[in-house]
C-alpha positions as CSV (number, residue, x, y, z in Angstrom):
1,M,35.9,-11.7,-27.1
2,P,34.1,-13.3,-30.1
3,L,33.3,-11.0,-33.0
4,D,29.6,-10.8,-33.6
5,A,29.3,-8.0,-36.1
6,V,30.9,-4.8,-37.3
7,R,29.0,-1.8,-38.7
8,I,29.7,-1.0,-42.4
9,H,27.7,1.5,-44.4
10,G,25.5,1.9,-41.3
11,T,24.6,-1.8,-41.2
12,D,25.7,-4.6,-38.8
13,V,27.7,-7.1,-40.9
14,P,28.4,-10.5,-39.3
15,P,31.9,-12.2,-39.7
16,K,30.5,-14.4,-42.4
17,P,27.8,-13.7,-45.0
18,L,24.3,-14.8,-44.1
19,Q,23.0,-17.6,-46.3
20,P,20.3,-16.2,-48.6
21,F,18.6,-19.5,-49.3
22,S,17.1,-22.2,-47.0
23,S,18.2,-25.8,-47.3
24,D,15.0,-26.6,-49.2
25,E,15.6,-23.8,-51.6
26,V,19.1,-25.0,-52.2
27,R,17.8,-28.5,-52.9
28,L,15.3,-27.1,-55.5
29,I,18.2,-25.3,-57.3
30,R,20.4,-28.4,-57.2
31,D,17.6,-30.6,-58.6
32,R,17.2,-28.4,-61.6
33,G,20.9,-28.0,-62.4
34,R,24.2,-29.9,-62.7
35,T,27.4,-29.8,-60.7
36,R,30.3,-28.1,-62.4
37,I,33.9,-27.3,-61.3
38,W,35.9,-24.2,-62.4
39,K,39.7,-24.0,-61.8
40,Q,41.3,-20.9,-60.5
41,G,41.4,-18.2,-63.2
42,V,38.6,-19.7,-65.3
43,V,35.8,-17.3,-66.4
44,L,32.3,-18.5,-65.4
45,F,30.5,-15.5,-67.1
46,L,31.9,-13.0,-69.5
47,E,30.8,-9.4,-69.6
48,G,28.6,-8.9,-72.8
49,D,27.7,-12.5,-73.2
50,P,24.0,-13.6,-73.3
51,P,22.5,-14.9,-70.0
52,D,22.4,-18.6,-70.6
53,S,22.5,-19.8,-66.9
54,V,22.9,-19.0,-63.2
55,V,25.3,-20.7,-60.8
56,L,24.8,-21.5,-57.1
57,I,28.3,-21.5,-55.6
58,E,28.9,-24.5,-53.4
59,E,32.6,-24.1,-52.7
60,G,35.3,-21.5,-53.4
61,L,35.2,-17.8,-54.2
62,V,34.6,-15.8,-57.4
63,K,35.3,-12.2,-58.2
64,I,32.9,-10.0,-60.2
65,T,34.6,-7.3,-62.4
66,A,33.6,-4.8,-65.0
67,D,35.9,-3.1,-67.6
68,A,35.6,0.6,-68.5
69,D,36.3,2.0,-72.0
70,N,39.6,3.3,-70.8
71,G,40.8,-0.2,-69.8
72,Y,40.3,0.3,-66.0
73,T,38.9,-2.8,-64.3
74,S,36.6,-2.4,-61.2
75,L,36.2,-5.1,-58.7
76,L,32.4,-5.0,-58.0
77,A,32.1,-7.9,-55.6
78,I,33.3,-11.2,-54.3
79,R,30.8,-14.1,-53.9
80,G,31.1,-17.3,-52.0
81,P,29.4,-20.5,-50.9
82,G,25.6,-20.3,-50.8
83,E,25.4,-17.3,-53.1
84,L,23.8,-17.2,-56.5
85,I,25.5,-15.5,-59.5
86,G,24.2,-14.5,-62.9
87,E,20.6,-14.2,-61.9
88,M,20.0,-10.6,-62.7
89,A,20.8,-11.0,-66.4
90,C,18.6,-14.1,-66.5
91,L,15.7,-12.1,-65.0
92,D,15.8,-9.2,-67.5
93,G,17.2,-11.1,-70.5
94,R,20.0,-8.6,-71.1
95,A,23.7,-9.2,-71.7
96,R,26.0,-9.9,-68.8
97,S,27.0,-6.7,-67.1
98,A,30.2,-8.1,-65.6
99,T,32.7,-10.8,-65.8
100,V,32.8,-13.6,-63.1
101,T,36.2,-15.3,-62.5
102,A,37.1,-18.1,-60.2
103,M,39.6,-16.9,-57.5
104,Q,40.3,-20.5,-56.5
105,T,38.8,-23.8,-57.5
106,V,35.1,-23.3,-57.5
107,R,32.3,-26.0,-57.4
108,G,28.8,-25.0,-58.1
109,T,25.4,-25.9,-59.5
110,A,24.7,-24.5,-62.9
111,V,21.0,-24.0,-63.9
112,T,20.0,-23.0,-67.4
113,S,18.1,-19.7,-67.7
114,D,14.9,-21.4,-68.8
115,R,14.9,-23.8,-65.9
116,F,15.8,-21.1,-63.5
117,L,12.9,-18.8,-64.6
118,A,10.5,-21.8,-64.5
119,L,11.7,-22.6,-61.0
120,L,10.9,-19.1,-59.8
121,E,7.4,-19.2,-61.3
122,E,6.7,-22.5,-59.6
123,H,8.1,-21.7,-56.2
124,G,7.1,-18.3,-54.8
125,P,9.2,-18.5,-51.6
126,L,12.4,-19.1,-53.7
127,A,11.5,-16.1,-55.9
128,L,11.2,-14.0,-52.8
129,S,14.5,-15.2,-51.5
130,V,16.2,-14.2,-54.8
131,I,14.6,-10.8,-54.6
132,R,15.8,-10.3,-51.0
133,S,19.3,-11.4,-52.1
134,I,19.4,-8.9,-54.9
135,T,18.0,-6.2,-52.6
136,A,20.8,-6.8,-50.1
137,R,23.4,-6.5,-52.8
138,L,21.9,-3.2,-54.1
139,R,22.0,-1.8,-50.5
140,D,25.7,-2.7,-50.3
141,S,26.4,-1.1,-53.7
142,D,24.5,2.1,-52.6
143,G,26.6,2.2,-49.4
144,L,29.8,1.8,-51.4
145,R,28.9,4.6,-53.9
146,A,28.0,6.9,-51.0
147,D,31.4,6.2,-49.4
148,Q,33.2,6.9,-52.7
149,G,31.5,10.3,-52.9
150,A,32.1,11.4,-49.3
151,L,35.2,9.7,-47.9
152,P,38.9,10.1,-48.6
153,A,40.6,7.3,-50.5
154,G,42.4,5.8,-47.5
155,M,39.2,5.4,-45.5
156,R,37.5,3.8,-48.6
157,V,40.3,1.3,-48.9
158,A,40.1,0.4,-45.3
159,R,36.3,0.0,-45.4
160,V,36.5,-2.2,-48.5
161,L,39.2,-4.3,-46.9
162,L,37.1,-4.7,-43.7
163,D,34.0,-5.6,-45.7
164,L,35.8,-8.3,-47.8
165,A,37.5,-9.7,-44.7
166,L,34.3,-10.0,-42.8
167,R,32.3,-11.5,-45.6
168,H,34.8,-13.7,-47.4
169,G,38.0,-13.8,-45.4
170,S,39.4,-17.2,-44.4
171,E,40.8,-18.1,-41.0
172,A,44.5,-17.4,-40.6
173,P,46.5,-20.3,-39.0
174,G,48.3,-19.0,-35.9
175,R,46.4,-15.7,-35.9
176,P,43.3,-16.0,-33.7
177,G,40.7,-13.7,-35.0
178,G,42.7,-12.9,-38.2
179,R,41.2,-13.1,-41.7
180,A,43.1,-13.8,-44.8
181,L,42.1,-12.4,-48.2
182,S,43.5,-13.5,-51.6
183,V,42.9,-10.1,-53.2
184,N,45.7,-8.1,-54.8
185,Q,46.3,-4.3,-54.6
186,Q,44.8,-3.6,-58.1
187,E,41.6,-5.4,-57.1
188,L,41.4,-3.4,-53.9
189,A,41.9,-0.2,-55.8
190,G,39.1,-1.1,-58.2
191,A,36.7,-2.0,-55.4
192,A,37.5,1.3,-53.5
193,G,37.4,3.5,-56.6
194,T,40.9,4.8,-56.2
195,S,44.4,4.3,-57.5
196,R,46.8,1.4,-56.8
197,E,49.2,4.0,-55.3
198,S,46.5,5.0,-52.7
199,V,46.0,1.4,-51.8
200,V,49.8,1.0,-51.3
201,R,49.9,4.0,-49.0
202,T,46.9,2.9,-47.0
203,L,48.2,-0.7,-46.6
204,R,51.5,0.8,-45.4
205,R,49.8,2.9,-42.8
206,L,47.7,-0.1,-41.7
207,Q,50.8,-2.2,-41.4
208,D,52.5,0.5,-39.3
209,H,49.4,0.3,-36.9
210,G,49.7,-3.5,-36.7
211,L,46.4,-4.0,-38.3
212,V,47.4,-5.9,-41.5
213,T,50.3,-7.8,-43.1
214,T,50.6,-8.3,-46.8
215,S,52.3,-10.7,-49.2
216,R,52.1,-11.2,-52.9
217,G,48.3,-11.3,-53.8
218,R,47.3,-11.8,-50.2
219,T,46.3,-9.5,-47.3
220,L,46.0,-10.7,-43.7
221,V,43.7,-8.6,-41.5
222,L,45.0,-9.0,-37.9
223,D,42.4,-7.1,-35.9
224,L,38.9,-6.6,-37.4
225,R,37.6,-4.4,-34.6
226,S,40.6,-2.1,-34.6
227,L,40.4,-1.9,-38.4
228,A,36.7,-1.0,-38.1
229,R,37.6,1.8,-35.7
230,W,40.4,3.0,-38.0
231,A,38.0,3.0,-41.0
232,S,35.5,5.1,-39.1
233,S,37.8,7.7,-37.6
């Protein structure tokens, strides 16, 4: 049976993220910017830097991370095609609050801050779409924080894994309905607000239930609906 949506944080999440911008809005952004390519591991934005541009991702995935004073790195989000990154710092003029790194080769349209702000002033519907996109992300963040305060570590890891697989997982050859994620155990720990050891224990339990398989830097979710039930039990 096809997978339409799974509930996470009380919200129906489709197998792939909804595109926040219309084709006309994407064209407007492209017309004001220039195409750039970042190889895997290259930093697009560095935490603490001034907000000089925004990027509309066209291909590939990026991870957004933040470093604590004690050296702990948290995975805040993964973004993919059709999504805008760097816009919040451009809107308030403050330094970058996180680092954005290419998880694979990424192609995108980079728009300078001045041009981006002028574009929003000229095109009200685009500005509204940006606001809606930011609001959706804030809702996701609120749901994640609520989970971290109320749920045990294993369930948080399972929910983060499910969320990432639904939104950004790629099709797994030979595994109908499976989703592959290029996320390592430390990144899952940062996203779930727990230790790497908790992630290892949770993944082992999920493997025992036939829900995931793992390899170096990669996790394959075999059954999204069963994982959703496991994460809610």
